[in-house]
All heavy atoms as an XYZ file, in Angstrom:
778
protein
N     -85.785    -20.110     40.523
C     -84.956    -19.523     39.510
C     -84.827    -20.510     38.353
O     -84.335    -21.609     38.554
C     -83.608    -19.191     40.116
C     -82.626    -18.686     39.151
S     -81.159    -18.414     40.101
C     -80.527    -17.024     39.412
N     -85.268    -20.079     37.247
C     -85.263    -20.940     36.069
C     -84.076    -20.558     35.172
O     -83.868    -19.392     34.879
C     -86.572    -20.759     35.318
C     -86.710    -21.701     34.170
C     -88.084    -21.543     33.553
C     -88.196    -22.514     32.414
N     -89.459    -22.400     31.730
N     -83.317    -21.601     34.769
C     -82.173    -21.361     33.885
C     -82.628    -21.649     32.459
O     -83.119    -22.737     32.156
C     -80.991    -22.274     34.263
C     -80.542    -21.994     35.684
C     -79.852    -22.087     33.301
C     -79.481    -22.919     36.186
N     -82.424    -20.699     31.608
C     -82.797    -20.885     30.203
C     -81.544    -20.851     29.341
O     -80.610    -20.078     29.597
C     -83.746    -19.769     29.736
O     -83.115    -18.523     29.887
C     -85.045    -19.822     30.498
N     -81.535    -21.711     28.361
C     -80.411    -21.768     27.439
C     -80.871    -21.237     26.102
O     -81.927    -21.604     25.596
C     -79.906    -23.210     27.283
C     -79.351    -23.775     28.562
C     -80.070    -24.712     29.292
C     -78.131    -23.360     29.037
C     -79.564    -25.238     30.463
C     -77.615    -23.876     30.212
C     -78.327    -24.826     30.927
N     -80.037    -20.434     25.513
C     -80.391    -19.848     24.228
C     -80.124    -20.842     23.098
O     -79.463    -21.861     23.271
C     -79.607    -18.564     23.987
O     -78.239    -18.868     23.812
N     -80.644    -20.481     21.957
C     -80.456    -21.335     20.775
C     -78.977    -21.413     20.401
O     -78.492    -22.449     19.975
C     -81.282    -20.750     19.628
C     -81.209    -21.558     18.394
C     -82.082    -20.961     17.335
N     -81.912    -21.716     16.124
C     -82.786    -21.820     15.191
N     -83.933    -21.187     15.312
N     -82.562    -22.533     14.133
N     -78.252    -20.329     20.587
C     -76.823    -20.290     20.280
C     -76.058    -21.301     21.139
O     -75.146    -21.972     20.662
C     -76.312    -18.869     20.518
C     -74.923    -18.648     19.971
C     -74.483    -17.242     20.180
N     -75.293    -16.356     19.339
C     -75.237    -15.056     19.344
N     -74.421    -14.444     20.173
N     -75.993    -14.332     18.553
N     -76.406    -21.448     22.396
C     -75.767    -22.413     23.290
C     -75.951    -23.842     22.777
O     -75.013    -24.630     22.754
C     -76.352    -22.277     24.703
C     -75.903    -23.368     25.634
C     -74.644    -23.337     26.203
C     -76.742    -24.441     25.931
C     -74.233    -24.341     27.053
C     -76.340    -25.449     26.782
C     -75.076    -25.395     27.347
N     -77.174    -24.180     22.375
C     -77.435    -25.540     21.894
C     -76.721    -25.811     20.571
O     -76.217    -26.915     20.363
C     -78.939    -25.783     21.741
C     -79.620    -25.859     23.076
C     -80.510    -24.980     23.583
C     -79.417    -26.851     24.074
N     -80.893    -25.356     24.846
C     -80.215    -26.534     25.179
C     -78.621    -27.991     24.173
C     -80.269    -27.276     26.330
C     -78.682    -28.754     25.327
C     -79.495    -28.391     26.385
N     -76.636    -24.834     19.693
C     -75.912    -25.010     18.421
C     -74.432    -25.221     18.702
O     -73.795    -26.111     18.131
C     -76.151    -23.805     17.495
C     -77.595    -23.801     17.020
C     -75.196    -23.845     16.308
C     -77.973    -22.569     16.218
N     -73.877    -24.417     19.614
C     -72.460    -24.555     19.975
C     -72.186    -25.909     20.633
O     -71.204    -26.593     20.307
C     -72.057    -23.410     20.905
C     -70.589    -23.381     21.319
C     -69.696    -23.200     20.098
C     -70.359    -22.279     22.331
N     -73.053    -26.311     21.541
C     -72.890    -27.610     22.209
C     -72.973    -28.754     21.203
O     -72.154    -29.681     21.234
C     -73.974    -27.794     23.290
O     -73.915    -26.697     24.196
C     -73.782    -29.094     24.030
N     -73.924    -28.697     20.302
C     -74.067    -29.730     19.272
C     -72.837    -29.754     18.365
O     -72.332    -30.829     18.023
C     -75.335    -29.484     18.438
O     -76.464    -29.424     19.320
C     -75.533    -30.572     17.412
N     -72.328    -28.586     18.001
C     -71.143    -28.512     17.146
C     -69.934    -29.125     17.836
O     -69.146    -29.854     17.210
C     -70.869    -27.071     16.747
N     -69.774    -28.868     19.124
C     -68.641    -29.440     19.868
C     -68.761    -30.956     19.942
O     -67.778    -31.683     19.726
C     -68.566    -28.812     21.279
C     -68.137    -27.352     21.171
C     -67.608    -29.586     22.172
C     -68.235    -26.580     22.479
N     -69.938    -31.457     20.219
C     -70.142    -32.914     20.293
C     -69.870    -33.559     18.934
O     -69.185    -34.592     18.837
C     -71.570    -33.236     20.787
C     -71.889    -34.708     20.606
C     -71.734    -32.829     22.241
N     -70.368    -32.955     17.864
C     -70.142    -33.491     16.519
C     -68.658    -33.448     16.167
O     -68.115    -34.402     15.606
C     -70.988    -32.718     15.476
C     -70.560    -33.058     14.058
C     -72.462    -33.013     15.673
N     -67.985    -32.357     16.531
C     -66.564    -32.216     16.250
C     -65.762    -33.335     16.913
O     -64.948    -34.005     16.266
C     -66.079    -30.840     16.731
C     -64.615    -30.625     16.567
C     -64.063    -30.386     15.316
C     -63.772    -30.651     17.678
C     -62.699    -30.192     15.169
C     -62.413    -30.454     17.534
C     -61.867    -30.218     16.281
N     -65.968    -33.549     18.202
C     -65.222    -34.594     18.906
C     -65.610    -35.988     18.407
O     -64.769    -36.891     18.338
C     -65.409    -34.479     20.420
C     -64.598    -33.378     21.024
C     -65.205    -32.241     21.518
C     -63.216    -33.465     21.074
C     -64.460    -31.219     22.066
C     -62.453    -32.452     21.619
C     -63.071    -31.309     22.110
N     -66.844    -36.175     18.063
C     -67.270    -37.461     17.508
C     -66.550    -37.734     16.195
O     -66.062    -38.856     15.956
C     -68.800    -37.473     17.289
O     -69.449    -37.215     18.520
C     -69.251    -38.813     16.742
N     -66.454    -36.742     15.339
C     -65.752    -36.912     14.057
C     -64.270    -37.197     14.262
O     -63.671    -38.001     13.534
C     -65.947    -35.682     13.174
C     -67.338    -35.486     12.590
C     -67.414    -34.176     11.824
C     -67.722    -36.655     11.709
N     -63.674    -36.552     15.247
C     -62.253    -36.808     15.527
C     -62.050    -38.262     15.939
O     -61.175    -38.957     15.418
C     -61.735    -35.847     16.618
C     -61.590    -34.448     16.036
C     -60.386    -36.321     17.169
C     -61.187    -33.408     17.063
N     -62.861    -38.751     16.872
C     -62.692    -40.126     17.350
C     -63.022    -41.143     16.262
O     -62.332    -42.145     16.110
C     -63.527    -40.376     18.606
C     -63.023    -39.632     19.800
C     -63.856    -38.779     20.506
C     -61.713    -39.762     20.219
C     -63.399    -38.087     21.611
C     -61.241    -39.068     21.319
C     -62.081    -38.218     22.020
N     -64.062    -40.898     15.498
C     -64.431    -41.810     14.414
C     -63.347    -41.796     13.344
O     -62.968    -42.839     12.804
C     -65.811    -41.435     13.824
C     -66.072    -42.189     12.530
C     -66.901    -41.725     14.831
N     -62.810    -40.624     13.045
C     -61.737    -40.513     12.059
C     -60.501    -41.281     12.475
O     -59.861    -41.947     11.663
N     -60.161    -41.194     13.753
C     -59.007    -41.954     14.249
C     -59.245    -43.450     14.130
O     -58.339    -44.205     13.748
C     -58.720    -41.579     15.701
C     -58.088    -40.225     15.863
C     -57.860    -39.882     17.326
O     -58.354    -40.548     18.232
N     -57.099    -38.821     17.555
N     -60.448    -43.883     14.438
C     -60.763    -45.305     14.340
C     -60.730    -45.768     12.884
O     -60.275    -46.879     12.591
C     -62.121    -45.604     14.958
C     -62.089    -45.521     16.470
O     -61.029    -45.626     17.072
N     -63.236    -45.314     17.072
N     -61.215    -44.939     11.976
C     -61.175    -45.297     10.561
C     -59.745    -45.382     10.056
O     -59.396    -46.285      9.291
C     -61.981    -44.295      9.729
C     -63.490    -44.337      9.890
C     -64.137    -43.211      9.098
C     -64.030    -45.689      9.438
N     -58.911    -44.453     10.488
C     -57.495    -44.482     10.100
C     -56.821    -45.738     10.630
O     -56.066    -46.400      9.912
C     -56.798    -43.231     10.613
C     -55.336    -43.054     10.252
C     -55.183    -42.958      8.733
C     -54.777    -41.810     10.917
N     -57.122    -46.073     11.871
C     -56.553    -47.283     12.475
C     -57.027    -48.535     11.727
O     -56.233    -49.439     11.441
C     -56.950    -47.346     13.949
C     -56.339    -48.471     14.693
N     -54.991    -48.566     14.946
C     -56.890    -49.589     15.234
C     -54.743    -49.664     15.608
N     -55.885    -50.314     15.806
N     -58.294    -48.584     11.383
C     -58.834    -49.734     10.647
C     -58.192    -49.831      9.268
O     -57.879    -50.936      8.799
C     -60.346    -49.602     10.509
N     -57.971    -48.710      8.615
C     -57.329    -48.714      7.289
C     -55.903    -49.247      7.389
O     -55.473    -50.050      6.564
C     -57.337    -47.293      6.717
C     -56.679    -47.189      5.387
C     -57.144    -47.652      4.202
C     -55.408    -46.599      5.114
N     -56.250    -47.385      3.196
C     -55.168    -46.721      3.737
C     -54.462    -45.967      5.903
C     -54.021    -46.253      3.138
C     -53.313    -45.491      5.296
C     -53.113    -45.638      3.939
N     -55.163    -48.839      8.416
C     -53.790    -49.338      8.611
C     -53.788    -50.839      8.866
O     -52.936    -51.565      8.356
C     -53.129    -48.615      9.776
C     -52.760    -47.207      9.457
C     -52.119    -46.537     10.651
N     -51.803    -45.147     10.356
C     -51.619    -44.224     11.268
N     -51.699    -44.534     12.551
N     -51.340    -42.992     10.919
N     -54.733    -51.317      9.647
C     -54.809    -52.748      9.941
C     -55.138    -53.533      8.674
O     -54.547    -54.583      8.421
C     -55.846    -53.015     11.053
C     -55.301    -52.520     12.383
C     -56.192    -54.490     11.134
C     -56.287    -52.605     13.521
N     -56.060    -53.038      7.851
C     -56.394    -53.725      6.596
C     -55.194    -53.783      5.676
O     -54.950    -54.793      5.013
C     -57.558    -53.029      5.900
C     -58.894    -53.299      6.521
C     -60.014    -52.641      5.750
C     -61.350    -52.899      6.417
N     -62.463    -52.301      5.691
N     -54.426    -52.705      5.621
C     -53.224    -52.685      4.785
C     -52.204    -53.698      5.305
O     -51.585    -54.418      4.532
C     -52.633    -51.272      4.780
C     -51.634    -51.051      3.668
C     -51.222    -49.621      3.592
N     -50.471    -49.310      4.817
C     -50.162    -48.091      5.203
N     -50.552    -47.061      4.513
N     -49.466    -47.890      6.301
N     -52.039    -53.785      6.602
C     -51.121    -54.746      7.201
C     -51.586    -56.181      6.944
O     -50.772    -57.066      6.671
C     -50.998    -54.484      8.698
C     -49.952    -55.319      9.381
C     -49.830    -54.965     10.854
O     -50.697    -54.279     11.417
N     -48.784    -55.433     11.481
N     -52.879    -56.421      7.000
C     -53.425    -57.753      6.712
C     -53.123    -58.141      5.267
O     -52.746    -59.282      4.987
C     -54.940    -57.793      6.997
C     -55.187    -57.773      8.499
C     -55.595    -59.019      6.372
C     -56.641    -57.613      8.892
N     -53.269    -57.197      4.337
C     -52.982    -57.481      2.930
C     -51.510    -57.861      2.749
O     -51.190    -58.809      2.013
C     -53.334    -56.280      2.062
N     -50.615    -57.155      3.419
C     -49.181    -57.475      3.336
C     -48.919    -58.864      3.903
O     -48.177    -59.665      3.315
C     -48.347    -56.404      4.079
C     -46.915    -56.854      4.245
C     -48.409    -55.083      3.334
N     -49.520    -59.178      5.027
C     -49.308    -60.483      5.657
C     -49.888    -61.618      4.816
O     -49.314    -62.711      4.766
C     -49.917    -60.494      7.062
C     -49.207    -59.602      8.088
C     -49.995    -59.577      9.394
C     -47.786    -60.049      8.319
N     -51.003    -61.365      4.129
C     -51.563    -62.397      3.247
C     -50.640    -62.661      2.061
O     -50.498    -63.807      1.632
C     -52.948    -61.977      2.775
C     -54.008    -62.122      3.853
C     -55.368    -61.591      3.431
O     -55.455    -60.897      2.397
O     -56.351    -61.884      4.144
N     -50.003    -61.624      1.536
C     -49.035    -61.822      0.445
C     -47.843    -62.630      0.940
O     -47.339    -63.506      0.239
C     -48.569    -60.484     -0.115
C     -49.602    -59.791     -0.950
C     -49.091    -58.479     -1.490
C     -50.168    -57.758     -2.269
N     -49.706    -56.458     -2.771
N     -47.377    -62.323      2.155
C     -46.280    -63.089      2.729
C     -46.683    -64.546      2.929
O     -45.874    -65.451      2.707
C     -45.854    -62.493      4.070
C     -45.028    -61.251      3.952
C     -44.560    -60.744      5.306
O     -44.485    -61.540      6.273
O     -44.272    -59.545      5.391
N     -47.922    -64.769      3.358
C     -48.406    -66.130      3.551
C     -48.360    -66.909      2.240
O     -47.905    -68.060      2.209
C     -49.835    -66.115      4.091
C     -50.405    -67.504      4.293
C     -51.875    -67.481      4.640
O     -52.572    -66.525      4.291
O     -52.331    -68.473      5.253
N     -48.798    -66.276      1.147
C     -48.747    -66.935     -0.162
C     -47.314    -67.288     -0.534
O     -47.044    -68.385     -1.029
C     -49.355    -66.028     -1.226
C     -50.845    -65.852     -1.125
C     -51.386    -64.858     -2.150
O     -50.673    -64.575     -3.136
O     -52.512    -64.380     -1.949
N     -46.399    -66.360     -0.289
C     -44.988    -66.600     -0.601
C     -44.446    -67.780      0.195
O     -43.790    -68.672     -0.358
C     -44.168    -65.347     -0.305
C     -42.664    -65.483     -0.455
C     -42.301    -65.626     -1.936
C     -41.965    -64.298      0.153
N     -44.748    -67.809      1.493
C     -44.254    -68.891      2.334
C     -44.890    -70.237      1.974
O     -44.217    -71.277      2.025
C     -44.466    -68.571      3.814
C     -43.578    -67.453      4.309
C     -44.082    -66.437      5.089
C     -42.236    -67.398      3.981
C     -43.286    -65.402      5.538
C     -41.423    -66.380      4.416
C     -41.949    -65.382      5.192
O     -41.150    -64.358      5.630
N     -46.160    -70.228      1.594
C     -46.793    -71.473      1.178
C     -46.158    -72.011     -0.102
O     -45.953    -73.222     -0.240
C     -48.299    -71.272      0.986
C     -49.102    -71.081      2.277
C     -50.557    -70.760      1.951
C     -49.002    -72.304      3.167
N     -45.823    -71.115     -1.035
C     -45.124    -71.543     -2.255
C     -43.752    -72.106     -1.923
O     -43.329    -73.117     -2.494
C     -44.988    -70.375     -3.229
C     -46.276    -69.987     -3.901
C     -46.070    -68.812     -4.838
C     -47.399    -68.353     -5.427
N     -47.212    -67.162     -6.286
N     -43.044    -71.449     -0.985
C     -41.732    -71.952     -0.580
C     -41.840    -73.322      0.080
O     -41.012    -74.206     -0.165
C     -41.063    -70.967      0.383
C     -40.564    -69.722     -0.310
O     -40.486    -69.672     -1.539
N     -40.250    -68.706      0.458
N     -42.837    -73.511      0.893
C     -43.037    -74.802      1.557
C     -43.327    -75.880      0.519
O     -42.791    -76.996      0.590
C     -44.169    -74.710      2.603
C     -43.713    -73.895      3.798
C     -44.638    -76.087      3.034
C     -44.813    -73.561      4.779
N     -44.167    -75.548     -0.442
C     -44.508    -76.509     -1.500
C     -43.268    -76.889     -2.310
O     -43.027    -78.061     -2.585
C     -45.563    -75.871     -2.406
C     -46.238    -76.834     -3.345
C     -47.361    -76.136     -4.101
O     -48.215    -75.513     -3.460
O     -47.347    -76.217     -5.343
N     -42.466    -75.870     -2.672
C     -41.243    -76.120     -3.444
C     -40.259    -76.972     -2.643
O     -39.680    -77.940     -3.155
C     -40.598    -74.784     -3.823
C     -39.366    -74.946     -4.709
C     -38.563    -73.671     -4.816
N     -37.998    -73.403     -3.488
C     -37.890    -72.216     -2.943
N     -38.325    -71.160     -3.575
N     -37.364    -72.075     -1.748
N     -40.060    -76.621     -1.364
C     -39.117    -77.361     -0.531
C     -39.594    -78.784     -0.256
O     -38.776    -79.712     -0.178
C     -38.873    -76.617      0.776
C     -38.122    -75.306      0.565
O     -37.533    -75.130     -0.524
O     -38.146    -74.465      1.479
N     -40.888    -78.972     -0.113
C     -41.420    -80.319      0.102
C     -41.168    -81.198     -1.120
O     -40.803    -82.377     -0.984
C     -42.917    -80.261      0.387
O     -43.162    -79.578      1.576
N     -41.341    -80.624     -2.299
C     -41.066    -81.379     -3.529
C     -39.582    -81.732     -3.596
O     -39.221    -82.852     -3.985
C     -41.478    -80.567     -4.746
N     -38.710    -80.787     -3.212
C     -37.270    -81.055     -3.229
C     -36.915    -82.155     -2.243
O     -36.114    -83.048     -2.563
C     -36.498    -79.780     -2.907
C     -34.984    -79.904     -2.861
C     -34.443    -80.322     -4.229
C     -34.360    -78.601     -2.415
N     -37.510    -82.125     -1.057
C     -37.233    -83.158     -0.052
C     -37.665    -84.528     -0.570
O     -36.952    -85.525     -0.391
C     -37.933    -82.816      1.285
C     -37.947    -84.009      2.218
C     -37.254    -81.637      1.945
N     -38.820    -84.578     -1.219
C     -39.278    -85.859     -1.771
C     -38.328    -86.362     -2.858
O     -38.075    -87.563     -2.959
C     -40.681    -85.724     -2.344
C     -41.719    -85.618     -1.250
O     -41.509    -86.081     -0.130
N     -42.837    -84.984     -1.563
N     -37.801    -85.456     -3.679
C     -36.872    -85.871     -4.735
C     -35.533    -86.303     -4.155
O     -34.890    -87.212     -4.682
C     -36.649    -84.730     -5.726
C     -37.846    -84.456     -6.598
C     -37.624    -83.259     -7.499
O     -36.765    -82.434     -7.246
N     -38.423    -83.190     -8.548
N     -35.095    -85.674     -3.074
C     -33.791    -86.000     -2.484
C     -33.790    -87.362     -1.790
O     -32.723    -87.849     -1.407
C     -33.364    -84.910     -1.508
C     -32.946    -83.587     -2.141
C     -32.637    -82.554     -1.073
C     -31.761    -83.754     -3.058
N     -34.925    -87.996     -1.675
C     -34.973    -89.335     -1.081
C     -34.358    -90.390     -2.015
O     -33.992    -91.465     -1.561
C     -36.413    -89.708     -0.750
C     -36.949    -88.905      0.396
C     -38.322    -89.318      0.778
N     -38.765    -88.481      1.905
C     -39.994    -88.319      2.257
N     -40.952    -88.956      1.603
N     -40.310    -87.548      3.267
N     -34.253    -90.068     -3.280
C     -33.679    -90.994     -4.258
C     -32.202    -90.669     -4.449
O     -31.819    -89.518     -4.637
C     -34.429    -90.893     -5.591
C     -35.903    -91.179     -5.447
C     -36.843    -90.152     -5.484
C     -36.357    -92.480     -5.242
C     -38.196    -90.403     -5.332
C     -37.714    -92.743     -5.084
C     -38.616    -91.703     -5.133
O     -39.956    -91.964     -4.976
N     -31.365    -91.718     -4.390
C     -29.916    -91.521     -4.447
C     -29.462    -90.873     -5.750
O     -28.534    -90.062     -5.747
C     -29.199    -92.863     -4.262
C     -29.344    -93.369     -2.832
O     -29.574    -92.537     -1.931
O     -29.226    -94.588     -2.622
N     -30.090    -91.221     -6.869
C     -29.676    -90.653     -8.148
C     -29.871    -89.135     -8.157
O     -28.986    -88.386     -8.588
C     -30.464    -91.271     -9.310
C     -30.171    -92.754     -9.472
O     -29.094    -93.196     -8.993
O     -31.007    -93.457    -10.067
N     -30.998    -88.699     -7.709
C     -31.264    -87.257     -7.704
C     -30.409    -86.553     -6.648
O     -29.940    -85.437     -6.869
C     -32.737    -86.961     -7.458
C     -33.040    -85.492     -7.620
C     -33.175    -84.937     -8.892
C     -33.131    -84.654     -6.526
C     -33.427    -83.588     -9.060
C     -33.381    -83.306     -6.682
C     -33.527    -82.778     -7.944
O     -33.757    -81.433     -8.112
N     -30.179    -87.214     -5.517
C     -29.341    -86.646     -4.469
C     -27.934    -86.398     -4.984
O     -27.349    -85.336     -4.754
C     -29.317    -87.572     -3.258
C     -28.490    -87.126     -2.055
C     -29.045    -85.815     -1.493
C     -28.484    -88.196     -0.987
N     -27.386    -87.370     -5.721
C     -26.051    -87.211     -6.297
C     -26.033    -86.061     -7.311
O     -25.132    -85.227     -7.311
C     -25.618    -88.507     -6.970
C     -24.230    -88.439     -7.569
C     -23.824    -89.744     -8.239
O     -24.508    -90.767     -8.058
O     -22.811    -89.711     -8.956
N     -27.037    -86.015     -8.156
C     -27.121    -84.951     -9.164
C     -27.238    -83.575     -8.485
O     -26.569    -82.623     -8.898
C     -28.338    -85.189    -10.058
C     -28.565    -84.130    -11.099
C     -29.844    -84.379    -11.891
O     -30.312    -85.528    -11.989
O     -30.383    -83.373    -12.394
N     -28.031    -83.489     -7.459
C     -28.226    -82.225     -6.746
C     -26.923    -81.784     -6.072
O     -26.549    -80.609     -6.128
C     -29.336    -82.387     -5.711
C     -29.707    -81.105     -5.005
C     -30.561    -80.194     -5.615
C     -29.209    -80.807     -3.738
C     -30.922    -79.010     -4.983
C     -29.559    -79.625     -3.101
C     -30.410    -78.738     -3.725
O     -30.744    -77.563     -3.089
N     -26.233    -82.716     -5.431
C     -24.967    -82.391     -4.762
C     -23.931    -81.914     -5.769
O     -23.179    -80.976     -5.509
C     -24.452    -83.609     -3.998
N     -23.892    -82.538     -6.936
C     -22.930    -82.125     -7.966
C     -23.267    -80.728     -8.492
O     -22.380    -79.890     -8.647
C     -22.927    -83.115     -9.124
C     -22.300    -84.443     -8.786
C     -22.536    -85.432     -9.920
N     -21.857    -86.672     -9.673
C     -20.637    -86.962    -10.122
N     -19.985    -86.095    -10.839
N     -20.084    -88.106     -9.845
N     -24.532    -80.461     -8.752
C     -24.924    -79.175     -9.341
C     -24.848    -78.027     -8.335
O     -24.349    -76.957     -8.656
C     -26.342    -79.256     -9.900
C     -26.463    -80.108    -11.126
C     -27.890    -80.229    -11.616
O     -28.790    -79.621    -10.986
O     -28.102    -80.930    -12.614
N     -25.339    -78.240     -7.129
C     -25.431    -77.150     -6.167
C     -24.142    -76.914     -5.384
O     -23.831    -75.778     -5.052
C     -26.575    -77.422     -5.178
C     -27.933    -77.488     -5.825
C     -28.340    -76.169     -6.460
O     -28.108    -75.107     -5.903
N     -28.920    -76.243     -7.639
N     -23.420    -77.974     -5.092
C     -22.265    -77.836     -4.214
C     -20.947    -78.172     -4.893
O     -19.901    -78.139     -4.256
C     -22.447    -78.701     -2.965
C     -23.686    -78.320     -2.197
C     -24.793    -79.143     -2.167
C     -23.745    -77.112     -1.522
C     -25.939    -78.782     -1.482
C     -24.886    -76.736     -0.825
C     -25.969    -77.583     -0.823
O     -27.096    -77.215     -0.139
N     -20.966    -78.513     -6.176
C     -19.742    -78.801     -6.911
C     -19.001    -80.028     -6.393
O     -17.778    -80.082     -6.473
N     -19.718    -80.998     -5.868
C     -19.091    -82.208     -5.325
C     -18.689    -83.135     -6.460
O     -19.232    -83.078     -7.557
C     -20.032    -82.908     -4.358
C     -20.401    -82.058     -3.171
S     -21.483    -82.933     -2.059
C     -20.404    -83.089     -0.677
N     -17.724    -83.979     -6.152
C     -17.244    -84.919     -7.167
C     -16.788    -86.205     -6.493
O     -16.563    -86.262     -5.304
C     -16.082    -84.292     -7.928
C     -14.912    -83.934     -7.031
C     -13.884    -83.095     -7.759
O     -14.158    -82.568     -8.814
N     -12.704    -82.982     -7.202
N     -16.642    -87.235     -7.311
C     -16.143    -88.521     -6.809
C     -14.619    -88.481     -6.749
O     -13.980    -87.643     -7.367
C     -16.581    -89.640     -7.737
C     -18.051    -89.888     -7.717
C     -18.393    -91.073     -8.586
N     -19.839    -91.254     -8.602
C     -20.511    -91.712     -9.629
N     -19.886    -92.020    -10.750
N     -21.804    -91.866     -9.566
N     -14.033    -89.426     -6.008
C     -12.580    -89.498     -5.925
C     -12.009    -89.810     -7.298
O     -12.515    -90.681     -8.018
C     -12.152    -90.584     -4.928
C     -12.367    -90.196     -3.503
C     -11.796    -91.254     -2.573
C     -11.957    -90.823     -1.155
N     -11.422    -91.774     -0.198
N     -10.983    -89.100     -7.654
C     -10.305    -89.337     -8.920
C     -11.035    -88.739    -10.120
O     -10.587    -88.904    -11.257
N     -12.109    -88.055     -9.901
C     -12.886    -87.481    -10.988
C     -12.519    -86.011    -11.156
O     -12.355    -85.284    -10.190
C     -14.385    -87.613    -10.658
C     -15.303    -87.117    -11.738
C     -16.750    -87.307    -11.384
O     -17.166    -86.874    -10.276
O     -17.486    -87.870    -12.179
N     -12.349    -85.595    -12.390
C     -12.065    -84.196    -12.657
C     -13.335    -83.510    -13.162
O     -14.003    -84.028    -14.065
C     -10.965    -84.065    -13.702
C      -9.616    -84.553    -13.219
C      -8.538    -84.343    -14.266
O      -8.690    -83.472    -15.140
O      -7.525    -85.055    -14.189
N     -13.632    -82.379    -12.561
C     -14.842    -81.646    -12.943
C     -14.415    -80.283    -13.485
O     -13.623    -79.584    -12.882
C     -15.765    -81.463    -11.733
C     -16.971    -80.619    -12.097
C     -16.197    -82.805    -11.183
N     -14.938    -79.953    -14.648
C     -14.669    -78.649    -15.251
C     -15.958    -77.843    -15.206
O     -16.982    -78.261    -15.732
C     -14.210    -78.816    -16.698
C     -12.925    -79.601    -16.819
C     -12.942    -80.959    -17.104
C     -11.697    -78.972    -16.602
C     -11.792    -81.677    -17.215
C     -10.548    -79.695    -16.703
C     -10.553    -81.048    -16.997
N     -15.893    -76.686    -14.580
C     -17.068    -75.826    -14.472
C     -16.988    -74.779    -15.564
O     -16.042    -74.001    -15.648
C     -17.131    -75.150    -13.088
C     -17.207    -76.221    -12.004
C     -18.304    -74.184    -13.020
C     -17.161    -75.676    -10.603
N     -17.991    -74.791    -16.421
C     -18.068    -73.854    -17.527
C     -19.225    -72.904    -17.264
O     -20.348    -73.333    -17.071
C     -18.266    -74.593    -18.865
C     -17.126    -75.561    -19.091
C     -18.400    -73.596    -19.994
C     -17.332    -76.461    -20.267
N     -18.939    -71.624    -17.264
C     -19.994    -70.634    -17.009
C     -20.133    -69.704    -18.156
O     -19.374    -69.315    -18.863
C     -19.702    -69.841    -15.748
C     -19.806    -70.740    -14.541
C     -19.624    -69.941    -13.291
N     -19.612    -70.893    -12.173
C     -19.944    -70.603    -10.978
N     -20.311    -69.389    -10.674
N     -19.896    -71.476    -10.029
């Protein structure tokens, strides 16, 4: 007994295989696009953090000197010496 498949069967089978292949490939492409977008966001954050590290490192180096440390404490924290009057003008 010989089983024969018609042309319609092979077209339908090919269409089903192509359909499922496109679905899986489409999902993978969507996933890859989301990952690339996330990588771009993380690279921007990396640049921001590197700039912050550079700025803070420069500040730490400047704070090693007593003159700048005193100036920084006065400007940022409103500190003053004993018996000194400070007027804040804004």
